[in-house]
C-alpha positions as CSV (number, residue, x, y, z in Angstrom):
1,M,-28.2,153.4,82.1
2,I,-27.8,154.1,85.9
3,V,-31.2,152.4,86.6
4,R,-30.4,149.3,84.7
5,L,-27.2,149.0,86.5
6,I,-28.6,149.5,90.0
7,A,-31.3,146.8,89.1
8,V,-28.6,144.4,87.9
9,L,-26.7,144.9,91.0
10,A,-29.7,144.5,93.3
11,Y,-30.4,141.4,91.5
12,I,-26.9,140.0,92.1
13,A,-26.9,140.9,95.7
14,M,-30.2,139.1,96.0
15,I,-28.9,135.8,94.7
16,V,-25.7,136.1,96.8
17,I,-27.7,136.4,99.8
18,I,-29.9,133.5,99.1
19,A,-26.7,131.5,98.4
20,I,-25.1,132.4,101.6
21,L,-28.4,131.4,103.5
22,G,-28.6,128.2,101.8
23,M,-24.9,127.2,102.7
24,K,-26.0,127.2,106.3
25,K,-28.3,124.4,105.4
26,I,-26.0,122.2,103.8
27,K,-25.1,119.2,106.0
28,S,-24.4,116.6,103.4
29,F,-23.4,115.7,99.9
30,S,-27.1,115.1,99.0
31,D,-28.0,118.3,100.6
32,F,-25.5,120.0,98.3
33,F,-26.3,118.1,95.0
34,L,-30.0,117.1,95.4
35,G,-31.5,119.4,98.1
36,G,-32.0,116.4,100.6
37,R,-34.2,114.9,97.8
38,N,-37.2,117.0,99.3
39,V,-37.6,119.8,96.7
40,G,-41.2,120.7,96.1
41,P,-43.3,120.8,92.6
42,W,-43.1,124.4,92.1
43,L,-39.6,124.9,92.8
44,T,-38.8,121.8,90.5
45,A,-41.0,123.1,87.8
46,F,-39.3,126.4,87.6
47,T,-35.8,125.0,87.9
48,Y,-36.6,122.6,85.1
49,G,-37.8,125.2,82.8
50,T,-35.2,127.7,83.6
51,A,-32.4,125.1,83.1
52,Y,-34.0,124.2,79.7
53,F,-34.2,127.6,78.4
54,S,-31.4,130.1,78.6
55,A,-29.7,132.8,76.6
56,V,-28.9,130.1,74.1
57,L,-32.6,130.2,73.3
58,F,-33.1,134.0,73.2
59,I,-29.8,135.2,71.8
60,G,-28.7,132.1,69.6
61,F,-31.7,129.9,68.7
62,A,-34.4,132.6,68.3
63,G,-32.3,134.9,66.1
64,K,-31.0,132.4,63.8
65,I,-34.1,130.2,63.4
66,G,-36.4,133.1,63.3
67,W,-34.6,134.7,60.4
68,G,-34.2,131.4,58.4
69,F,-37.4,129.6,59.2
70,G,-39.8,132.3,60.1
71,M,-43.0,131.2,61.9
72,S,-42.4,127.7,61.1
73,G,-40.0,128.0,64.2
74,L,-43.0,127.7,66.3
75,W,-42.9,124.1,65.6
76,I,-39.8,123.9,67.9
77,A,-41.8,125.8,70.6
78,I,-44.5,123.0,70.4
79,G,-42.1,120.2,70.3
80,N,-40.2,121.6,73.3
81,S,-43.3,122.2,75.5
82,L,-45.3,118.9,74.6
83,I,-42.2,116.6,74.2
84,G,-39.5,118.0,76.0
85,V,-41.4,119.1,78.9
86,L,-44.9,117.5,79.2
87,L,-44.0,114.0,77.9
88,V,-40.6,113.8,79.9
89,W,-42.6,114.7,83.2
90,W,-45.4,112.2,82.6
91,L,-43.2,109.3,81.2
92,L,-40.0,109.6,83.3
93,G,-40.6,111.9,86.3
94,G,-42.2,109.5,88.8
95,R,-40.0,106.4,87.5
96,I,-36.6,108.4,87.8
97,K,-37.7,109.5,91.5
98,E,-38.5,106.0,92.5
99,V,-35.5,104.3,90.8
100,S,-33.1,106.7,92.0
101,H,-34.4,106.2,95.7
102,K,-34.4,102.5,95.5
103,L,-30.9,102.1,93.9
104,N,-29.6,105.0,95.9
105,V,-28.0,106.8,93.0
106,H,-27.3,110.4,92.6
107,T,-26.1,110.9,89.1
108,M,-27.0,109.5,85.6
109,P,-23.5,107.6,85.3
110,E,-24.2,106.1,88.8
111,Y,-27.7,104.9,87.6
112,L,-26.2,103.4,84.5
113,D,-23.7,101.4,86.5
114,A,-26.2,100.1,89.0
115,R,-28.8,99.4,86.2
116,Y,-26.5,97.6,83.8
117,N,-23.5,96.5,86.2
118,S,-21.3,98.1,83.9
119,P,-18.3,100.3,85.2
120,F,-17.6,101.1,81.6
121,L,-20.9,102.9,81.1
122,K,-20.3,105.0,84.2
123,Y,-16.8,106.1,83.0
124,F,-17.9,106.6,79.4
125,T,-20.9,108.8,80.4
126,T,-18.9,110.7,82.9
127,I,-16.3,111.7,80.4
128,A,-18.8,112.6,78.1
129,I,-20.7,114.9,80.3
130,F,-17.5,116.7,81.4
131,I,-16.3,117.1,77.6
132,F,-19.5,118.3,76.1
133,F,-21.0,120.4,78.8
134,I,-17.9,122.7,78.5
135,P,-18.8,124.1,74.9
136,Y,-22.6,124.2,76.1
137,T,-21.7,126.3,79.1
138,A,-19.6,128.5,76.9
139,A,-22.4,129.2,74.5
140,V,-24.6,130.4,77.4
141,F,-21.8,132.8,78.7
142,M,-21.3,133.9,75.0
143,G,-25.1,134.7,74.8
144,L,-25.0,136.6,78.1
145,S,-21.9,138.6,77.1
146,Y,-23.2,139.7,73.9
147,L,-26.3,141.1,75.5
148,F,-24.4,142.9,78.2
149,E,-21.8,144.2,75.8
150,I,-24.9,145.7,73.5
151,S,-26.8,146.8,76.5
152,F,-24.2,148.5,78.7
153,G,-21.4,149.1,76.2
154,I,-19.1,147.0,78.5
155,P,-16.3,145.0,76.5
156,Y,-17.3,141.3,76.0
157,I,-14.2,139.9,77.7
158,W,-14.9,141.9,80.9
159,V,-18.6,140.8,81.0
160,L,-17.4,137.2,80.5
161,I,-15.0,137.3,83.5
162,F,-17.5,138.9,85.6
163,M,-20.4,136.4,84.9
164,G,-17.8,133.4,85.5
165,V,-16.9,134.8,88.9
166,F,-20.4,135.5,89.7
167,T,-21.7,132.1,88.7
168,S,-18.8,130.3,90.8
169,V,-19.6,132.5,93.9
170,Y,-23.5,131.6,94.0
171,L,-23.2,128.1,93.0
172,I,-20.2,127.0,95.2
173,L,-21.8,128.6,98.2
174,G,-25.3,127.6,98.1
175,G,-25.8,124.2,96.2
176,Y,-28.9,122.8,94.7
177,K,-31.6,123.8,97.3
178,S,-30.4,127.5,97.0
179,M,-30.4,127.2,93.3
180,T,-34.1,126.1,93.2
181,M,-35.2,128.9,95.2
182,I,-33.1,131.4,93.1
183,D,-34.7,129.7,90.0
184,F,-38.3,130.3,91.2
185,I,-37.5,133.9,91.3
186,F,-35.8,133.5,88.0
187,G,-39.0,131.8,86.5
188,I,-41.2,134.7,87.8
189,I,-38.8,137.3,86.2
190,M,-38.9,135.4,82.9
191,I,-42.9,135.2,83.0
192,F,-42.9,139.0,83.1
193,G,-40.1,139.5,80.7
194,V,-41.6,137.4,77.9
195,C,-45.0,139.0,78.4
196,T,-43.3,142.3,78.0
197,L,-41.3,141.2,75.0
198,L,-44.4,139.6,73.3
199,T,-46.5,142.8,73.9
200,S,-43.9,145.2,72.7
201,T,-43.0,143.4,69.5
202,I,-46.7,142.9,68.4
203,T,-47.1,146.7,69.1
204,K,-44.2,147.8,67.4
205,G,-45.1,145.3,64.4
206,G,-48.7,146.9,64.1
207,G,-50.6,143.8,65.1
208,I,-50.3,140.1,64.4
209,P,-52.1,140.4,60.8
210,N,-49.7,143.0,59.7
211,I,-46.8,141.2,60.9
212,F,-47.9,138.1,59.0
213,A,-48.3,140.4,55.9
214,Q,-44.8,141.8,56.1
215,L,-43.5,138.5,56.4
216,R,-45.4,137.2,53.6
217,A,-44.1,140.2,51.3
218,I,-40.3,139.2,52.3
219,D,-41.0,135.5,51.4
220,P,-44.3,133.5,51.6
221,K,-42.3,130.5,53.2
222,L,-41.8,132.6,56.3
223,V,-45.5,132.2,57.2
224,S,-46.0,128.7,55.9
225,A,-45.9,125.5,57.6
226,V,-42.3,124.7,56.7
227,G,-39.9,127.5,56.4
228,P,-37.6,128.1,53.5
229,P,-34.6,125.7,54.7
230,G,-37.1,122.8,54.1
231,L,-38.6,119.8,56.2
232,W,-35.6,117.8,57.2
233,P,-33.7,120.8,58.6
234,L,-36.8,121.7,60.6
235,F,-37.5,118.3,61.7
236,S,-33.9,118.0,63.1
237,L,-34.3,121.0,65.1
238,V,-37.6,120.0,66.5
239,F,-36.2,116.4,67.1
240,L,-33.0,117.6,68.6
241,T,-34.3,120.2,71.0
242,S,-37.3,118.3,72.1
243,V,-36.4,114.7,72.3
244,A,-32.8,115.5,73.9
245,P,-34.1,116.2,77.3
246,F,-35.2,112.5,77.8
247,G,-31.3,111.9,77.9
248,M,-30.0,115.3,79.4
249,P,-28.5,114.8,83.0
250,Q,-29.0,118.7,83.9
251,L,-32.7,118.2,83.3
252,L,-33.2,114.7,84.6
253,Q,-31.5,115.3,87.7
254,K,-34.4,117.5,88.8
255,F,-36.4,114.3,89.3
256,Y,-33.8,112.8,91.6
257,A,-34.5,115.7,94.0
258,I,-38.2,116.2,93.7
259,R,-40.2,115.2,96.9
260,D,-42.6,112.6,95.8
261,K,-44.9,111.3,92.8
262,K,-47.6,113.9,93.7
263,S,-45.1,116.6,93.2
264,V,-44.4,115.3,89.9
265,K,-48.1,115.8,88.6
266,I,-48.2,119.3,89.8
267,G,-44.9,120.4,88.4
268,M,-45.6,118.7,85.0
269,I,-48.6,121.2,84.5
270,A,-46.7,124.1,85.8
271,S,-43.6,123.6,83.7
272,T,-45.6,122.9,80.6
273,I,-47.4,126.2,80.9
274,F,-44.1,127.9,81.5
275,A,-42.4,126.2,78.4
276,V,-45.5,127.2,76.2
277,L,-45.1,131.0,77.3
278,V,-41.3,131.1,77.0
279,T,-40.6,129.2,73.8
280,G,-43.6,130.6,72.0
281,T,-42.4,134.0,72.7
282,A,-38.8,133.4,71.7
283,Y,-39.4,131.8,68.2
284,F,-42.4,134.3,67.5
285,T,-40.1,137.2,68.1
286,G,-37.1,135.7,66.5
287,A,-39.1,135.6,63.3
288,L,-39.6,139.4,63.5
289,T,-35.9,140.0,63.0
290,R,-36.7,139.8,59.3
291,I,-39.1,142.7,59.7
292,F,-37.3,145.1,62.1
293,L,-33.5,144.7,61.1
294,N,-31.7,145.9,58.3
295,P,-27.9,146.7,57.4
296,I,-28.6,150.4,57.3
297,D,-30.4,150.9,60.7
298,N,-28.8,147.9,62.5
299,P,-25.3,147.7,61.2
300,N,-24.1,145.8,64.4
301,A,-26.3,142.8,63.3
302,F,-25.0,142.3,59.8
303,I,-21.6,141.7,58.2
304,E,-20.4,142.4,54.6
305,V,-19.2,139.2,52.9
306,A,-18.2,139.2,49.2
307,G,-20.2,142.5,48.7
308,K,-23.4,141.4,50.3
309,F,-24.7,141.9,53.8
310,V,-25.4,138.9,55.7
311,P,-26.9,138.6,59.3
312,R,-24.7,138.0,62.5
313,F,-27.0,135.5,64.0
314,D,-25.9,135.9,67.5
315,A,-26.3,139.8,67.4
316,L,-29.8,139.6,65.9
317,M,-31.8,139.4,69.0
318,P,-29.8,141.7,71.0
319,E,-30.3,144.1,68.3
320,L,-33.9,143.4,68.0
321,L,-34.5,144.0,71.7
322,T,-32.7,147.1,71.6
323,Y,-35.0,148.4,68.7
324,T,-38.3,147.1,69.9
325,I,-38.2,147.4,73.7
326,P,-39.2,150.8,75.3
327,S,-36.0,151.9,77.2
328,A,-38.0,152.1,80.4
329,L,-38.7,148.2,80.0
330,T,-35.4,147.2,78.8
331,I,-34.3,146.1,82.4
332,I,-37.0,143.6,82.4
333,I,-35.7,141.8,79.3
334,L,-32.1,142.1,80.7
335,L,-33.2,140.2,83.7
336,L,-35.2,137.8,81.7
337,I,-32.3,136.8,79.7
338,L,-29.9,136.9,82.7
339,S,-32.3,134.7,84.8
340,A,-32.7,132.1,82.2
341,S,-28.9,131.8,81.8
342,M,-27.9,131.8,85.3
343,S,-30.1,128.8,86.0
344,T,-28.8,126.9,83.0
345,L,-25.1,127.6,84.0
346,A,-25.8,126.6,87.5
347,A,-27.3,123.2,86.3
348,L,-24.6,122.5,83.9
349,V,-22.0,123.2,86.4
350,L,-23.5,121.2,89.1
351,I,-23.7,118.1,86.9
352,S,-20.4,118.4,85.5
353,S,-18.8,118.6,89.0
354,S,-20.6,116.0,90.4
355,T,-19.2,113.5,87.6
356,I,-15.8,114.4,89.1
357,A,-16.8,114.1,92.7
358,K,-19.1,111.2,92.7
359,D,-18.6,109.2,89.5
360,L,-14.8,109.5,89.3
361,Y,-13.4,110.1,92.6
362,H,-16.0,108.2,94.8
363,G,-16.7,105.6,92.1
364,F,-13.0,104.8,91.2
365,L,-10.5,106.5,93.5
366,N,-11.9,106.5,97.0
367,K,-15.1,104.6,97.6
368,K,-14.9,105.4,101.4
369,A,-14.7,109.1,100.7
370,T,-16.9,111.2,103.1
371,D,-19.7,113.6,102.4
372,R,-17.5,116.5,103.4
373,E,-14.8,115.4,101.0
374,L,-17.4,114.9,98.2
375,T,-19.2,118.1,98.8
376,F,-15.5,120.1,98.8
377,I,-14.3,118.5,95.6
378,M,-17.7,119.4,93.9
379,R,-17.2,122.9,94.8
380,V,-13.6,122.9,93.6
381,F,-14.5,121.3,90.3
382,S,-17.4,123.7,89.8
383,G,-14.9,126.6,89.9
384,F,-12.6,124.6,87.6
385,F,-15.3,123.8,85.0
386,I,-16.5,127.4,85.0
387,I,-12.9,128.6,84.2
388,L,-12.5,126.2,81.2
389,S,-16.0,127.3,79.9
390,V,-15.0,130.9,80.2
391,I,-11.8,130.4,78.3
392,L,-13.6,128.7,75.6
393,A,-16.2,131.4,75.4
394,L,-13.3,134.0,75.0
395,M,-12.3,132.2,71.8
396,R,-15.8,132.7,70.3
397,P,-15.6,129.4,68.5
398,A,-18.8,129.5,66.4
399,V,-22.2,130.6,66.3
400,I,-24.3,129.7,69.4
401,V,-26.7,127.4,67.5
402,T,-23.8,125.3,66.3
403,I,-22.2,124.9,69.6
404,L,-25.4,124.0,71.4
405,S,-26.4,121.5,68.6
406,V,-23.3,119.8,68.6
407,S,-23.2,119.5,72.7
408,W,-27.0,118.5,72.9
409,G,-26.8,116.0,70.1
410,A,-23.5,114.4,71.7
411,I,-24.9,114.1,75.2
412,A,-28.4,112.9,73.9
413,S,-26.8,110.4,71.8
414,V,-24.9,109.0,74.7
415,F,-27.9,108.8,77.0
416,L,-30.9,108.2,75.1
417,G,-30.7,104.6,74.3
418,P,-29.2,103.4,77.5
419,F,-31.2,105.6,79.7
420,I,-34.8,105.6,78.2
421,W,-34.6,101.9,77.5
422,G,-33.1,101.0,80.9
423,I,-35.7,103.0,82.9
424,L,-38.8,101.8,80.7
425,T,-38.2,98.0,80.6
426,K,-36.2,95.5,82.4
427,K,-35.5,93.7,79.1
428,A,-32.8,96.5,78.2
429,T,-29.3,94.8,78.2
430,K,-25.8,95.8,79.0
431,L,-24.6,95.2,75.4
432,G,-27.4,97.2,73.9
433,A,-26.7,100.1,76.2
434,I,-23.0,100.1,75.5
435,V,-23.4,99.9,71.7
436,S,-26.4,102.3,71.5
437,G,-24.5,104.8,73.5
438,V,-21.1,104.6,71.8
439,T,-22.3,104.2,68.4
440,G,-25.0,107.1,68.8
441,L,-22.0,109.5,69.9
442,A,-19.7,108.3,67.1
443,T,-22.6,108.7,64.6
444,C,-23.2,112.4,65.8
445,L,-19.4,113.4,65.7
446,I,-18.6,111.6,62.4
447,L,-21.6,113.3,60.5
448,Y,-20.8,116.6,62.1
449,F,-17.3,116.5,60.7
450,I,-18.6,115.2,57.3
451,W,-21.6,117.5,57.0
452,G,-19.9,120.6,58.6
453,P,-21.1,123.1,61.2
454,K,-24.4,124.2,59.4
455,A,-25.6,120.7,59.4
456,A,-24.9,120.3,63.2
457,P,-28.6,119.8,64.1
458,Q,-29.0,117.0,61.5
459,A,-25.9,115.4,62.7
460,G,-27.2,115.4,66.3
461,T,-30.5,114.3,65.4
462,T,-29.2,111.1,63.4
463,G,-27.0,110.3,66.4
464,M,-30.0,110.4,68.8
465,I,-32.0,108.3,66.5
466,V,-29.1,105.6,66.1
467,S,-28.9,105.5,70.1
468,L,-32.6,105.1,70.4
469,V,-33.1,102.4,67.8
470,L,-29.9,100.1,68.5
471,A,-30.7,99.5,72.3
472,P,-34.1,97.7,71.5
473,I,-32.7,95.8,68.7
474,F,-30.1,94.3,71.1
475,M,-32.9,93.4,73.3
476,L,-33.9,90.7,70.7
477,F,-30.6,88.9,70.6
478,T,-28.9,89.5,74.1
479,K,-29.9,88.9,77.8
480,N,-28.6,89.6,81.2
481,P,-30.2,87.4,83.7
482,K,-28.5,88.5,86.8
483,I,-29.1,92.2,85.8
484,E,-32.8,91.5,85.0
485,Q,-33.4,89.7,88.3
486,K,-31.8,92.6,90.1
487,I,-34.1,95.0,88.5
488,E,-37.1,92.9,89.1
489,S,-36.1,92.8,92.8
490,Q,-36.2,96.6,92.7
491,K,-39.9,96.3,91.2
492,I,-38.8,99.1,88.7
């Protein structure tokens, strides 16, 4: 316990020192938010990967999906790596870098306003980011707090408050450039962590053949191509978590800040390898909860309902880690999940506060605002956003998977149609962008309330598909000649 505590304190001290050093290099809003648009490929690759995969993956998704879908959850890992990382970098990375520089935009809402000449889109997407990033951030805080509660025996509320204060300090001080340097260290820790987790669980399970045999004995579908819940639920999870990055501001913002197109090529390969290792390990070990955990030996992972024991999905992975990882190595796993989560938290908070500073304050209230004003406002609202997220996390609103599914589905439904088609073709129109974004979000939320929390991934997936389909349909019937000429002149 003392060794783990010392390691965590040393880890925290390192992050704060880097943040303080980074603060001295901040001379403008661009420095604080985009690192001066001069971030190298390796830093960008690690900051993309660590922002994509957090405690939500290791604590929420891996546990619930592994328990329900078994080894077929690995399809999600494949989709995340090849679509959510490789394809996003290859298809959008260079384009976003070029377009954001030529149009001189810093945020996704700013881009949509410049692309479609639509203040409505800017306002609508700004509000959507702020509203739906709060539950997403709360889910990350919840995952971290569950882990520390089990690992150190510290009450959930105190862990939550500490993590909120710590995130505020290191992000408000250092900004994006410090965040990327810290993320690089986070990424290295995550690589060591997942390697430790993978080897420990395989050893504990008696080797891969024995693991598959035990899962097959429980339910043959746990080792089949499609797990027990069926094809549509599995497809929804793959689509939601793999296609959403094409419209997730906290991930695409990384390309606004990358140095050049050459850096995109290098970063694409590095981030894809990172994703395969991290997601493959998470979903593989998640399936092992079926083998290693039971109500008698792991009472904290189950709850009795109507005379039957059912799993507490958010507690499955913390219990699995405690059971399978040798005590001497638990600090590595602890730092693995802490690293993944801190990066995601920083990315979410940075994007959310930028919507207030750049898109609302500078865009609507004070267009003559100075760099110093914008940076100050971002810092203030970073703290405010964290406070709101911590308050929501204190309420423990639902299982982590449900919160993430709603948040990801809603944000992706808003951005996918307008952003992807807007950046890929000059034929995308203002009306199509507005209708696809608004209708996609409405579809996601309406289906969520009709189908219920258990079908949150399906609701999010449907909203995303609607957003993607509607935008090109409107290309056939509407045109914006002035906007098309503007985009043509930028040679996008």
